[in-house]
C-alpha positions as a Markdown table, in Angstrom:
| # | Residue | x | y | z |
|---|---|---|---|---|
| 1 | Met | 4.3 | -9.5 | -13.6 |
| 2 | Arg | 4.9 | -12.9 | -15.1 |
| 3 | Lys | 2.1 | -15.5 | -14.9 |
| 4 | Ile | 2.5 | -18.2 | -13.4 |
| 5 | Lys | 2.8 | -21.2 | -15.7 |
| 6 | Ile | 0.6 | -24.3 | -15.6 |
| 7 | Val | 1.1 | -27.6 | -17.4 |
| 8 | Phe | -1.6 | -30.2 | -17.2 |
| 9 | Phe | -0.2 | -34.1 | -18.5 |
| 10 | Thr | -3.7 | -35.4 | -18.8 |
| 11 | Gly | -4.8 | -39.0 | -20.2 |
| 12 | Ala | -7.8 | -41.1 | -20.6 |
| 13 | Gly | -9.3 | -40.4 | -17.0 |
| 14 | Val | -10.1 | -37.0 | -17.9 |
| 15 | Ser | -12.6 | -38.0 | -20.9 |
| 16 | Ala | -14.1 | -41.1 | -19.2 |
| 17 | Glu | -16.6 | -38.5 | -17.0 |
| 18 | Ser | -17.9 | -37.2 | -20.1 |
| 19 | Gly | -18.8 | -41.0 | -21.4 |
| 20 | Leu | -15.7 | -41.6 | -23.5 |
| 21 | Glu | -14.9 | -45.7 | -23.2 |
| 22 | Thr | -10.8 | -46.0 | -21.7 |
| 23 | Phe | -9.1 | -48.5 | -23.2 |
| 24 | Arg | -7.9 | -50.6 | -19.7 |
| 25 | Asp | -10.9 | -50.1 | -18.1 |
| 26 | Ser | -11.2 | -53.8 | -16.0 |
| 27 | Glu | -15.2 | -54.0 | -16.7 |
| 28 | Asn | -15.7 | -52.1 | -20.4 |
| 29 | Gly | -12.5 | -51.4 | -22.0 |
| 30 | Leu | -11.8 | -51.1 | -25.2 |
| 31 | Trp | -9.3 | -53.9 | -25.1 |
| 32 | Asn | -11.6 | -55.9 | -23.7 |
| 33 | Asn | -13.6 | -56.3 | -27.3 |
| 34 | Phe | -10.5 | -55.9 | -29.3 |
| 35 | Arg | -7.3 | -56.7 | -29.7 |
| 36 | Ile | -4.5 | -54.2 | -29.3 |
| 37 | Glu | -2.8 | -55.7 | -32.7 |
| 38 | Asp | -5.8 | -55.9 | -34.8 |
| 39 | Val | -7.2 | -52.2 | -34.6 |
| 40 | Cys | -4.2 | -50.0 | -33.0 |
| 41 | Ser | -1.2 | -51.2 | -34.8 |
| 42 | Pro | 0.4 | -50.8 | -38.8 |
| 43 | Leu | 0.4 | -54.9 | -38.8 |
| 44 | Gly | -3.4 | -54.4 | -37.9 |
| 45 | Trp | -3.8 | -51.9 | -40.8 |
| 46 | Ser | -2.0 | -54.0 | -43.1 |
| 47 | Asn | -3.9 | -57.0 | -42.7 |
| 48 | Asn | -7.7 | -55.5 | -42.5 |
| 49 | Pro | -8.0 | -51.8 | -43.0 |
| 50 | Arg | -11.9 | -51.9 | -42.9 |
| 51 | Leu | -11.8 | -53.3 | -39.3 |
| 52 | Val | -9.4 | -50.6 | -38.3 |
| 53 | Leu | -11.4 | -47.6 | -40.3 |
| 54 | Asp | -14.6 | -48.6 | -38.7 |
| 55 | Phe | -13.1 | -49.2 | -35.1 |
| 56 | Tyr | -11.7 | -45.2 | -35.2 |
| 57 | Asn | -15.3 | -44.2 | -37.1 |
| 58 | Glu | -17.1 | -45.6 | -34.1 |
| 59 | Arg | -14.5 | -43.8 | -31.7 |
| 60 | Arg | -14.9 | -40.5 | -33.6 |
| 61 | Arg | -18.8 | -40.7 | -33.0 |
| 62 | Gln | -18.8 | -41.8 | -29.9 |
| 63 | Cys | -16.2 | -38.5 | -29.3 |
| 64 | Leu | -18.2 | -35.9 | -31.2 |
| 65 | Ser | -21.7 | -37.4 | -29.1 |
| 66 | Val | -20.3 | -36.2 | -25.4 |
| 67 | Arg | -19.3 | -33.2 | -24.2 |
| 68 | Pro | -16.4 | -31.9 | -22.0 |
| 69 | Asn | -16.5 | -32.2 | -18.6 |
| 70 | Lys | -15.9 | -30.2 | -15.5 |
| 71 | Ala | -12.4 | -31.2 | -15.4 |
| 72 | His | -11.9 | -29.9 | -19.0 |
| 73 | Asp | -14.0 | -26.6 | -18.3 |
| 74 | Leu | -12.0 | -25.8 | -15.4 |
| 75 | Ile | -8.7 | -26.5 | -16.7 |
| 76 | Ala | -9.9 | -24.3 | -19.5 |
| 77 | Ala | -10.9 | -21.6 | -17.2 |
| 78 | Leu | -7.6 | -21.3 | -15.4 |
| 79 | Glu | -6.4 | -19.6 | -18.8 |
| 80 | Ser | -7.9 | -16.2 | -17.4 |
| 81 | Asp | -5.4 | -15.9 | -14.4 |
| 82 | Phe | -2.4 | -18.6 | -15.5 |
| 83 | Glu | -0.4 | -19.3 | -18.5 |
| 84 | Val | -1.7 | -23.0 | -19.0 |
| 85 | Thr | -0.6 | -25.4 | -21.5 |
| 86 | Val | -2.4 | -28.8 | -22.0 |
| 87 | Val | -0.1 | -31.7 | -22.7 |
| 88 | Thr | -2.4 | -34.8 | -23.6 |
| 89 | Gln | -2.1 | -38.5 | -24.3 |
| 90 | Asn | -5.8 | -38.3 | -25.3 |
| 91 | Val | -7.2 | -38.6 | -29.1 |
| 92 | Asp | -10.1 | -36.6 | -28.2 |
| 93 | Asp | -11.1 | -33.0 | -28.7 |
| 94 | Leu | -12.4 | -32.3 | -25.5 |
| 95 | His | -9.7 | -29.7 | -24.4 |
| 96 | Glu | -10.3 | -27.7 | -27.2 |
| 97 | Arg | -14.2 | -27.5 | -27.0 |
| 98 | Ala | -13.6 | -26.6 | -23.6 |
| 99 | Gly | -11.6 | -23.6 | -24.4 |
| 100 | Ser | -8.2 | -24.8 | -23.7 |
| 101 | Thr | -6.3 | -22.9 | -26.4 |
| 102 | Lys | -2.8 | -24.1 | -26.4 |
| 103 | Val | -3.0 | -28.1 | -26.3 |
| 104 | Ile | 0.0 | -30.6 | -27.8 |
| 105 | His | -1.6 | -33.9 | -28.6 |
| 106 | Leu | 0.9 | -36.6 | -28.2 |
| 107 | His | -0.8 | -39.5 | -29.5 |
| 108 | Gly | -2.5 | -37.6 | -32.2 |
| 109 | Glu | -6.4 | -36.7 | -32.8 |
| 110 | Ile | -9.4 | -38.5 | -33.6 |
| 111 | Thr | -11.0 | -35.5 | -35.4 |
| 112 | Lys | -8.7 | -35.5 | -37.8 |
| 113 | Val | -7.3 | -38.2 | -40.8 |
| 114 | Arg | -4.0 | -38.3 | -43.0 |
| 115 | Ser | -2.2 | -39.9 | -45.9 |
| 116 | Asn | -1.3 | -43.4 | -45.3 |
| 117 | Val | 1.9 | -42.4 | -47.3 |
| 118 | Asp | 2.7 | -38.7 | -46.3 |
| 119 | Lys | 2.1 | -38.0 | -42.9 |
| 120 | Glu | 2.4 | -34.5 | -43.4 |
| 121 | Leu | -1.2 | -34.4 | -45.4 |
| 122 | Ile | -3.5 | -34.1 | -42.7 |
| 123 | Tyr | -7.2 | -33.4 | -42.8 |
| 124 | Lys | -10.2 | -32.4 | -40.5 |
| 125 | Thr | -13.1 | -34.6 | -40.7 |
| 126 | Asp | -16.2 | -35.4 | -38.5 |
| 127 | Lys | -17.5 | -38.0 | -41.0 |
| 128 | Ala | -16.9 | -41.8 | -41.3 |
| 129 | Val | -13.6 | -42.6 | -43.5 |
| 130 | Val | -14.1 | -45.8 | -46.0 |
| 131 | Gln | -11.8 | -47.5 | -48.2 |
| 132 | Gly | -11.1 | -45.8 | -51.2 |
| 133 | Asp | -11.1 | -42.6 | -49.7 |
| 134 | Leu | -8.0 | -40.7 | -51.0 |
| 135 | Cys | -6.1 | -37.7 | -50.1 |
| 136 | Glu | -5.1 | -35.1 | -52.7 |
| 137 | Lys | -2.2 | -37.2 | -54.1 |
| 138 | Gly | -4.2 | -40.7 | -54.4 |
| 139 | Ser | -3.2 | -42.7 | -51.3 |
| 140 | Gln | -5.6 | -44.1 | -48.8 |
| 141 | Leu | -6.6 | -41.7 | -46.0 |
| 142 | Arg | -6.0 | -43.2 | -42.3 |
| 143 | Pro | -6.7 | -42.4 | -38.9 |
| 144 | His | -4.2 | -39.5 | -37.4 |
| 145 | Val | -3.1 | -41.2 | -34.4 |
| 146 | Val | -0.4 | -43.2 | -33.5 |
| 147 | Trp | -0.3 | -46.7 | -33.4 |
| 148 | Phe | 1.5 | -49.2 | -31.3 |
| 149 | Gly | 4.7 | -49.6 | -33.0 |
| 150 | Glu | 4.7 | -45.6 | -34.2 |
| 151 | Glu | 6.9 | -43.2 | -33.4 |
| 152 | Leu | 5.6 | -40.1 | -31.5 |
| 153 | Asn | 5.7 | -36.9 | -33.6 |
| 154 | Lys | 9.7 | -35.3 | -32.8 |
| 155 | Gln | 8.4 | -32.1 | -33.0 |
| 156 | Leu | 5.4 | -32.4 | -30.9 |
| 157 | Val | 7.1 | -34.2 | -28.1 |
| 158 | His | 10.0 | -31.3 | -28.3 |
| 159 | Glu | 7.3 | -29.0 | -27.8 |
| 160 | Ala | 5.9 | -31.0 | -24.6 |
| 161 | Met | 9.6 | -31.0 | -23.1 |
| 162 | Val | 9.7 | -27.6 | -23.4 |
| 163 | Glu | 6.4 | -26.8 | -21.6 |
| 164 | Leu | 7.4 | -29.1 | -19.3 |
| 165 | Leu | 10.7 | -28.0 | -18.6 |
| 166 | Glu | 9.7 | -24.2 | -17.9 |
| 167 | Cys | 6.3 | -24.7 | -16.0 |
| 168 | Asp | 6.1 | -24.2 | -12.4 |
| 169 | Val | 3.2 | -26.4 | -11.9 |
| 170 | Cys | 2.6 | -29.6 | -13.1 |
| 171 | Val | -0.7 | -31.5 | -12.8 |
| 172 | Val | -0.8 | -34.8 | -13.8 |
| 173 | Ile | -4.3 | -36.0 | -14.4 |
| 174 | Gly | -6.4 | -39.2 | -15.2 |
| 175 | Thr | -3.3 | -41.0 | -16.2 |
| 176 | Ser | -1.2 | -44.0 | -14.8 |
| 177 | Leu | 1.6 | -43.1 | -16.9 |
| 178 | Glu | 1.8 | -46.5 | -18.0 |
| 179 | Val | 2.6 | -45.6 | -21.9 |
| 180 | Tyr | 6.1 | -45.4 | -22.8 |
| 181 | Pro | 7.7 | -42.1 | -23.9 |
| 182 | Ala | 4.8 | -40.4 | -22.5 |
| 183 | Asn | 5.6 | -41.5 | -19.2 |
| 184 | Thr | 8.9 | -40.4 | -19.2 |
| 185 | Leu | 8.3 | -36.4 | -19.7 |
| 186 | Pro | 7.2 | -35.8 | -15.9 |
| 187 | Ile | 10.9 | -36.5 | -15.1 |
| 188 | Leu | 11.6 | -33.4 | -16.9 |
| 189 | Leu | 10.3 | -31.2 | -14.5 |
| 190 | Asn | 12.4 | -28.5 | -13.1 |
| 191 | Glu | 13.4 | -29.0 | -9.4 |
| 192 | Asn | 11.2 | -26.0 | -8.2 |
| 193 | Cys | 8.0 | -27.1 | -10.3 |
| 194 | Lys | 5.3 | -28.3 | -8.1 |
| 195 | Leu | 3.8 | -32.0 | -8.7 |
| 196 | Ile | 0.4 | -32.3 | -8.3 |
| 197 | Val | -1.4 | -35.8 | -9.2 |
| 198 | Ile | -4.8 | -36.6 | -9.3 |
| 199 | Asn | -6.2 | -40.0 | -9.6 |
| 200 | Pro | -8.7 | -42.1 | -8.2 |
| 201 | Asp | -6.2 | -45.2 | -7.9 |
| 202 | Glu | -4.9 | -45.3 | -4.7 |
| 203 | Thr | -2.4 | -48.0 | -6.0 |
| 204 | Ile | -0.8 | -45.4 | -8.2 |
| 205 | Asp | 3.0 | -46.4 | -8.4 |
| 206 | Ser | 4.9 | -43.4 | -6.7 |
| 207 | Asn | 8.3 | -44.4 | -8.3 |
| 208 | Ala | 6.6 | -43.1 | -11.8 |
| 209 | Phe | 7.4 | -39.6 | -11.1 |
| 210 | Ser | 11.1 | -40.0 | -9.3 |
| 211 | Arg | 10.1 | -37.1 | -6.9 |
| 212 | Asp | 7.9 | -35.8 | -4.4 |
| 213 | Phe | 4.3 | -34.8 | -5.3 |
| 214 | Tyr | 1.1 | -33.7 | -4.1 |
| 215 | Phe | -1.6 | -36.4 | -4.1 |
| 216 | Ile | -5.4 | -35.8 | -4.4 |
| 217 | Gln | -7.0 | -39.2 | -4.8 |
| 218 | Glu | -10.0 | -38.3 | -6.8 |
| 219 | Pro | -11.6 | -38.8 | -9.9 |
| 220 | Ala | -10.9 | -35.8 | -12.7 |
| 221 | Thr | -13.7 | -33.5 | -11.8 |
| 222 | Met | -13.5 | -33.5 | -8.3 |
| 223 | Gly | -9.7 | -33.2 | -8.1 |
| 224 | Met | -9.9 | -30.5 | -10.3 |
| 225 | Ser | -12.4 | -28.7 | -8.3 |
| 226 | Leu | -10.1 | -28.8 | -5.6 |
| 227 | Phe | -7.2 | -27.7 | -7.2 |
| 228 | Tyr | -8.7 | -25.0 | -9.2 |
| 229 | Glu | -9.9 | -23.5 | -5.7 |
| 230 | Ser | -6.8 | -23.7 | -4.5 |
| 231 | Met | -5.0 | -21.8 | -7.2 |
| 232 | Leu | -7.7 | -18.9 | -7.2 |
| 233 | Arg | -7.1 | -19.0 | -3.5 |
| 234 | Asn | -3.5 | -18.3 | -3.5 |
| 235 | Gln | -4.2 | -16.1 | -6.3 |
| 236 | Val | -6.0 | -14.0 | -4.3 |
| 237 | Glu | -3.4 | -14.4 | -0.9 |
| 238 | Asn | -0.7 | -13.6 | -3.5 |
């Protein structure tokens, strides 16, 4: 019998409970300390590459210092009984470290760097990157993340679209879907797909999804616990 196919569409709220700062948090968001255009844009890179490298070195260090939380763990655990794909806006590797085997990173990966000239030259790293660190072809290494003003990887977007079109259940968790074009992807769900939204914010815009959905108004870990128990219960009953 075919396994039920679940796609998790995840954002910063999933990793926040591991201790990673989110960019838009009203009290301690990263944008409160840095201007977007200074550290997350091609112009910022052109004006001050050292600042950009330092910013992402700190993000990488912080990422490697924390552990996956219960939400990450439960998403990975569902692979035992279901076909699971994670489509994430996050650049951390907490899904992978929790055990998820199929993760599509729409916005890049903080644990990787790439050539500033040839975007196909990508290297994994857990070290700080400084000016003068070059790829094999002699160009400066930069963070392997998608900055504001840059296009997403078309192949990865296509893969994410296919997964969303084919899934039986889609769980949007830890994201307000405010960033284009990632915020358009849940609209691709087929009419028979069940959509679940896990978010502690009661003011989430229902119009963002253009369809009916079941809302779990909880942080990621609690919401995933409720969803996990529900899926296993339904699996036993069926």
